[in-house]
C-alpha positions as CSV (number, residue, x, y, z in Angstrom):
1,M,-17.4,-4.0,30.8
2,V,-18.2,-1.3,33.3
3,A,-20.9,1.2,32.1
4,L,-19.9,4.9,32.2
5,S,-22.2,7.5,33.4
6,M,-23.0,10.5,31.3
7,K,-21.0,12.7,33.8
8,S,-17.9,10.3,33.4
9,L,-18.1,10.5,29.6
10,L,-18.2,14.3,29.7
11,V,-15.1,14.4,31.9
12,I,-13.3,12.1,29.4
13,V,-14.3,14.1,26.4
14,L,-13.3,17.4,28.0
15,A,-10.0,16.0,29.2
16,G,-9.2,14.9,25.7
17,I,-10.1,18.3,24.3
18,L,-8.0,20.1,26.8
19,S,-5.2,17.7,26.2
20,G,-5.2,18.4,22.5
21,I,-5.3,22.1,23.1
22,L,-2.4,22.0,25.6
23,S,-0.3,19.7,23.4
24,E,-0.7,22.2,20.5
25,T,-0.1,25.3,22.4
26,G,3.5,26.3,22.1
27,Q,4.4,23.3,20.0
28,Y,5.6,25.4,17.1
29,C,6.8,28.6,18.8
30,G,10.1,30.1,18.0
31,C,9.0,32.4,15.2
32,K,11.5,34.7,13.4
33,P,11.6,38.3,14.3
34,G,8.5,40.3,13.4
35,F,6.2,37.3,13.6
36,C,3.8,36.1,16.2
37,C,3.3,32.9,17.8
38,S,-0.5,32.2,17.9
39,R,-2.4,30.6,20.6
40,W,-2.0,27.3,18.9
41,G,1.7,27.7,18.2
42,W,1.8,28.8,14.6
43,C,3.8,31.7,13.2
44,G,2.3,34.5,11.3
45,T,1.6,38.3,11.2
46,D,-2.1,39.0,10.9
47,D,-4.7,39.1,13.7
48,R,-5.0,35.2,13.7
49,Y,-1.5,35.1,15.1
50,C,-0.8,38.5,16.8
51,G,-4.3,39.1,18.2
52,G,-6.0,37.4,21.1
53,G,-4.2,34.4,22.5
54,C,-0.8,35.4,21.0
55,Q,2.0,33.7,23.1
56,Q,5.2,35.2,21.9
57,G,6.7,37.7,19.4
58,S,5.1,41.0,18.2
59,C,1.7,40.4,19.9
60,W,-0.5,43.3,19.5
61,T,-1.9,43.0,22.9
62,N,1.7,43.5,24.3
63,L,2.0,46.9,22.6
64,T,1.4,50.2,24.3
65,Y,0.4,51.9,21.1
66,P,-2.5,51.2,18.7
67,P,-1.7,47.7,17.4
68,R,-3.0,48.0,13.9
69,P,-3.7,51.5,12.3
70,P,-6.7,51.6,9.8
71,T,-5.7,51.0,6.2
72,N,-5.3,54.4,4.5
73,Y,-5.6,53.9,0.7
74,G,-5.7,57.8,0.2
75,V,-1.9,58.0,0.4
76,S,0.0,58.4,-2.9
77,V,3.4,56.8,-2.5
78,A,4.4,58.6,-5.8
79,D,3.8,61.9,-4.2
80,I,6.2,60.9,-1.4
81,V,8.9,59.3,-3.5
82,T,9.3,62.2,-5.8
83,P,11.9,62.4,-8.6
84,E,14.0,64.7,-6.4
85,F,14.0,62.2,-3.6
86,F,14.8,59.2,-5.7
87,N,17.5,60.9,-7.7
88,G,18.9,62.4,-4.6
89,I,19.8,58.8,-3.6
90,I,21.0,57.4,-6.9
91,N,23.0,60.5,-7.7
92,Q,25.3,59.8,-4.7
93,A,26.5,56.6,-6.4
94,D,29.7,56.7,-8.3
95,A,29.6,57.7,-11.9
96,G,30.7,54.3,-13.2
97,C,28.0,52.4,-11.3
98,L,26.0,50.1,-13.5
99,G,23.0,50.8,-11.4
100,K,22.9,54.4,-12.3
101,S,21.7,53.5,-15.8
102,F,19.5,50.6,-14.6
103,Y,17.4,51.7,-11.6
104,A,14.7,54.4,-11.9
105,R,12.0,55.9,-9.9
106,D,9.4,54.9,-12.6
107,R,10.5,51.3,-12.4
108,F,9.9,51.3,-8.6
109,L,6.5,52.7,-9.1
110,D,5.8,50.0,-11.6
111,A,6.8,47.4,-9.1
112,L,4.6,48.9,-6.5
113,N,1.5,48.0,-8.4
114,S,2.0,44.4,-7.2
115,Y,2.1,45.5,-3.5
116,P,-0.9,47.9,-2.9
117,R,-0.5,47.8,0.9
118,F,3.1,49.2,0.8
119,G,2.9,52.7,2.4
120,Q,-0.9,52.4,2.7
121,V,-1.4,51.5,6.4
122,G,-2.2,54.1,9.0
123,S,-1.8,57.9,8.7
124,L,0.1,59.9,6.2
125,D,3.1,60.0,8.7
126,D,2.9,56.2,9.2
127,S,3.2,55.8,5.3
128,K,6.1,58.2,5.2
129,R,8.0,56.3,8.0
130,E,7.5,53.0,6.1
131,I,8.8,54.4,2.8
132,A,11.7,56.0,4.6
133,A,12.6,52.7,6.3
134,F,12.4,50.7,3.1
135,F,14.7,53.2,1.2
136,A,17.0,53.3,4.1
137,H,17.7,49.6,3.7
138,A,17.7,49.7,0.0
139,T,20.2,52.5,0.0
140,H,22.5,50.7,2.3
141,Q,22.3,47.3,0.5
142,T,22.7,48.7,-3.0
143,G,25.2,51.5,-2.3
144,H,22.8,54.2,-3.4
145,F,21.5,51.9,-6.2
146,C,25.0,51.3,-7.5
147,Y,25.0,47.5,-7.2
148,M,22.7,45.4,-9.3
149,K,22.7,42.2,-7.1
150,E,21.5,43.4,-3.7
151,I,18.2,45.3,-4.0
152,D,16.0,42.2,-4.0
153,G,15.0,41.3,-0.5
154,L,17.8,43.5,0.9
155,D,19.7,40.4,1.8
156,S,19.9,38.0,-1.2
157,P,22.8,37.8,-3.6
158,T,20.9,36.8,-6.7
159,I,18.7,38.9,-8.9
160,V,17.7,38.9,-12.6
161,A,19.6,42.0,-13.6
162,T,18.0,42.5,-17.0
163,D,14.6,44.0,-16.1
164,P,14.8,47.0,-13.6
165,V,11.3,46.3,-12.4
166,V,12.1,42.8,-11.2
167,P,14.6,43.7,-8.4
168,F,12.2,46.3,-7.0
169,K,9.5,43.7,-7.0
170,K,11.7,41.3,-5.1
171,G,12.8,43.9,-2.7
172,L,9.1,44.8,-2.1
173,W,8.2,41.2,-1.7
174,Y,10.9,40.7,1.0
175,W,9.9,43.9,2.7
176,M,6.1,43.0,2.8
177,N,6.8,39.5,4.2
178,N,9.4,40.5,6.8
179,C,9.2,44.1,7.7
180,H,5.8,45.6,6.7
181,S,3.9,44.3,9.8
182,I,6.9,45.5,12.1
183,I,6.9,49.1,11.0
184,T,3.1,49.5,10.5
185,S,2.4,48.2,14.1
186,G,4.6,51.0,15.4
187,Q,7.5,48.9,16.7
188,G,10.0,51.3,15.2
189,F,12.9,51.2,12.7
190,G,15.3,49.1,14.8
191,P,13.3,45.9,14.6
192,T,13.5,46.0,10.9
193,I,17.3,46.0,11.0
194,R,17.0,42.8,13.2
195,A,14.4,41.2,10.8
196,I,16.7,41.8,7.8
197,N,20.2,41.1,9.0
198,G,20.0,41.0,12.8
199,A,22.5,38.1,13.1
200,H,25.2,40.3,11.7
201,E,24.3,43.8,12.7
202,C,22.4,43.7,16.0
203,D,23.3,43.3,19.7
204,G,26.5,45.2,19.2
205,R,27.8,43.1,16.4
206,N,28.2,45.9,13.8
207,P,27.4,49.3,15.4
208,A,28.8,51.3,12.4
209,T,26.4,49.7,10.0
210,V,23.5,50.2,12.4
211,R,24.5,53.9,12.7
212,E,24.6,54.2,9.0
213,L,21.1,52.7,8.5
214,V,19.6,54.9,11.2
215,G,21.3,57.8,9.5
216,Y,19.6,57.1,6.1
217,Y,16.3,56.5,7.9
218,T,16.3,59.7,9.9
219,S,17.6,61.7,6.9
220,Y,14.7,60.3,4.7
221,C,12.1,61.0,7.4
222,S,13.5,64.6,7.7
223,Q,13.1,65.0,3.9
224,F,9.4,63.7,4.2
225,G,8.8,66.1,7.1
226,V,8.0,63.4,9.7
227,A,9.4,62.4,13.0
228,P,11.4,59.1,12.9
229,G,9.8,57.8,16.0
230,E,11.4,55.7,18.9
231,N,13.2,52.4,19.0
232,L,15.6,53.2,16.1
233,T,18.3,50.6,16.8
234,C,18.5,47.0,17.5
């Protein structure tokens, strides 16, 4: 057996390490919209994925605006989602809608206790834009809170329609896992449309729906006294 020098052993070890790194990099890329492909090829939304070494997706280093605003726990979502704002949405539903006697602002605020980061990242204006974006999609999917089987996740047909807190919790869960990082990183409202229902609404597939969503969003931003920002469509 031929003896290996220390230098040869180091070369072999380093080659093995580099081979392992290169074989993992990009191995699992192809993340869904709003997610980042980390340097090792895994999908996620925090700094381990979107920070240094991020390969694809919503990498913070690729953005021209501050990638992650500081957490702002001083914002009161209840002060933004006033009774006048919530009722202004639900009052537009037909009088015979079951949702009019089911959904209520207080139930939304109860559900919010399970998601303390909603509307709490960045400045007051950032919070207002996230809230406006969430309610724009909720308004569209529920017909102004008329339907009782669409608010959860904004794209799912099933919901427990006996406890009005449950659908709000499910809707917020979907939002926090699919859209929160998009809107709070400053990517704009348009990418949230793609993340929720892009296969049916984006890239010219359903421009009327996109216009409706953007209309809700800009209207709510106006009510909150905040500019809607750029990148509104998908």
